Every structure is written in structure tokens, then in C-alpha cells.
N, C-alpha and C positions, 0 to 999 in steps of 0.2 A: 674132583673135589675142588671147591673154590673157597678161598680165604681172602681176608683183607689185611692191608698193612698200614700202620700209622708211623710217621717219622718220629724219631727221638730228638726233640728239640732241646737246645740248651736251656737251663733254668731261666735265663734272662729273656727268652723269647716265649711269651705265653699268649695263648689265643684269647682274645677279648672281643666278643661280639662279631666274630667272623674275620677280624683283623688281628695281626700280631701287634705287639707293642711297638714294633718298628714300622707299622703301617702297611705291611705287605698283605694284600688280599689273599685269603685262603678259601678255596672251594670246599664246601661241606662234603665229608666222606659219604659214600653210599650207605644208607641205612639198611641194616639186616645182613651185612656181609660179615664173615668171620674176622677175628681180631688176633693178631700175633703180639705177644708180650715177652719182655725180658726185663731183668732187674736193671741192667745198664748196657750201653751200646756194645762193648766188646763181646758180650755173649750172643749178639746177633750175627757175629762173624761177617760183617759187611752188608747185611740185609737192610740196615738203616740207611746206607749210602746208595745201594743198588737193589731196591725191592723188586721181587718178582711181579710181573704184571697182575693187576687186580688186587694186590694186597695192601694193607696198611699196618704199620708197626708202631708201637709205643713202648716206652720204658716205665716201669712202676716205681723205681727207686729201690733202695736196699732196706731189708727188714720187713717183717710181717705186717706191722701196723702201717708203715708207710705204703706198702704194697696194697693193703686192703683199702686205704683211702683213695689211692690213685686209681685202682681198678674199679671201685664203686663209681667214681666220677666218670671214668671212661665208658662204663656200661650205660650210665644214665644219659651220656651225651651221644654216644655212637649207636647204642642199641644193636650190638652185633648178634648174629645168629649163634655164634659159638666162640670159644676162646681157646687158643693154644699158647701155653707158656713154655719157653725154652731157657735153659740155664745150665749151671754146673752144680755139683753136689760133692760131699765127702763120704767116703766109705767107712763104716764102723768096724767091719770085720772082713774075713776072707770071702764072704759071699759075693763081694764086688771088688774089682780091681781098677786102678787108674786106667782110663780110656774106655771103660764099659759105657754103653749107652742104654738107658732104661726109660720106661714110661712109668709115671706115678699111678699106682692103683688107688691111693688115697693120701691125703695130707693129714698128719697127726700132730697136734699141738702137745708138746711134752716139755718137761724140765727135769734136770738131773736130780733136783731136790725131791720131787714127788716120786721119781723112780726109786730113789734110795730111802723113801719113807720119811723124809724130813719136811715134807710139805704135802698139802692136799688141795683139791679143788671142790667147789660145791657140786653136789651130785647132779644138778640140773645143767651144769655148764657143758656145752658141746665142745668136743675136742677132735672129732674126725669129720673130714669132708672128702667123700669119694670122688674120683674122676668120673664124670658122667658121660664121657664120649667113648670110654674104653670098650664097652660091650659091643657097640655097633661100628666103631671106627677105630679099631686098634691101630697104633702107630707102627706096630711090628717089632717093638723092642720088648725084652723081658719086663714084666710088670712087677713093681715092688711098692710097698708102703714107704712113705718118706716122712721122717721125723723133722719137726720144725721147732727147735728151742728158740728162746728169745736172744740167746747169745751163742757164739761159736764155742764148741767144746774143744778144749786144748790138752786133755790128758787121755792116756790109753785107758785108765780106769773109768773115766767118764764115758768114753766110747763103748767100752765093754758093757757098762750098765745100760746105756741107751740102746744098745744093739738088741735088747730084749723087745723093743718096740718096733724097730725097723732096721734095715741094713744101710740106710743112707740118711745123711743130714743135709738140710737145706734151710735157708733163712726167710724166704718169701712165700712159699707155696700155700700155707694155711690162709694167709691174707688174700691171695688171689682166688683160691677155691671158695673161701667163705663168701667173698663178694659175689662170685658167680652163682653160688647156691642161693644167696639172698635175692638175687635178681632173676633167678630161674633160667640162667644161661648155661648151656652145656659147656663143660671144660675138660681139658686134658693138659698134660705136661710131659715134655721130653727133656731128660737131663743127662749130662755127661759127667762121669766121675773124674774129678780133677785132683783129688788128694785122698790120703788115708787120715782119718780124724785122729789127732794126737798133737804132741808138742811141735812136730815139724810140718804140720798141715799147711800153715800159711805160706811157707817157702815152697812147698810142693804145688800149692794152688797157683802161686805166681809163676812157677816154671811151666805149668801145664794148662792153665786156663784158656789161653788163646788157641792152642793146638786142639784140645778136646772140643772146644766150642765150634771150631771150624769143622771137625769131624762130624759133630752132631748135625750141623746145618747141611753138610754134604750128604749125610745119610738120609735126612728128611727129603732133600731134593731127589735123591735116587729112588726113594719110595713113592715119589709123585705127590707128596703132601702139598706142594706149592702150585701144582697144576690146576688150572681152572677147569670147571666142569664143562 
């Protein structure tokens, strides 16, 4: 299996016409190679600093809209053959525990208001984007749908309500998968559970994010995901 990696550059260093704003020449990445994405560098667990041979990695930024824009731009520029997103997520209920590693079967756009009947969407609006690499190239982790609200859920009651849609919550995946579907690029995602959704989730995430991200990348390496064909 061969993939490609793109470095996560600081916001102040942007590619412009083959040169960074600091004037450093950048060689164009190979067209047609796979692309590894994460929301921000810590969830790459060092791959941004020491990428496996033949890979390119880039960060999408935090939030579904930001991730959709960034991914769309990357797909148009790099024209990868496929996309793998890695990151962390929160567990809504006992189906998942902190430290579990999963692959996303689909990304689902949801809101607590619509689940509780206080809001609705137009019938024609698309809200589900399946992972299109799962069938032929499973990552080897349990597959689950992943809910993507616009904001982080911070109550147990909210987590219980949203658990009817999926066992896990994430912030970027609908943006990434929607961009890939729009461009016709196969996509997959591997996530590590860093917290249980609720009032203590942020503190749990801060305590566990680095550890579970490292475990996820280590597991992907052990499964040979980063090996070249």
C-alpha cells in the first residue's frame, strides 16, 4: 500500500506559485499519490516532523467548514488517489471506551436541536458521507458511524440523545468526506477515542489526546498502512 504525506506548515508560511512566502523553493508533490490528513499536528504523533518515505501530510484546521475548505483546496492542487484522515474523537456511551481505535464507516452531520425535535433540515440536504475505502481496504479497526455536530457536546443528556445517531463525536470528518465525495476521491478515517462526551470531556481530551494519537499512529504502522507498495 502506498500513500503520500504533506507537511503541516505554520499559517505564516503559505505556498505561492511554487515558493513559500519566505522564498524557499518547494518541489511539487507527486500527482496521484494518497494523502494523509489530520486536524492539527499533535494528532499526527510526529509524522509531520518525520514522515514515512513516500508520504505527504497536511492539516485541515479545526471544524467541519474549515476542514471542508482546506480539503477541497488540497484535492484540487494535489489530485491524490485517496485520502486517509487520522484524529481523535469522543465516546457518547459504553459502546466505546477511551483508548479504543476505530475506523469511520460514515460521517454524519447532526445537531442536538434536530435530534431533540427543536430544529429540522430541508429534505434535500445531504447529511451522510460514507467512507469509500472501507469495503476494499479496511484499516482493521472496528467500523462505526461518526457524528459531526457544529459544536462540542458538553452534557451527558446531549451525549445520550446524539448516541442514537452514532457512538462517537468528531468535529471535522463531514467536511473532509464531503470534499472527497465531491471530488470523487476515495476516503477513509481512523480515530482514537480520547474522552467520554460530557462536562469533563475537555479535561479528559487534554489528558489523553497525545497518548491515544500516538497509539493510533503506532497501530497504523503495525498494520503496514504506511508501507509503500
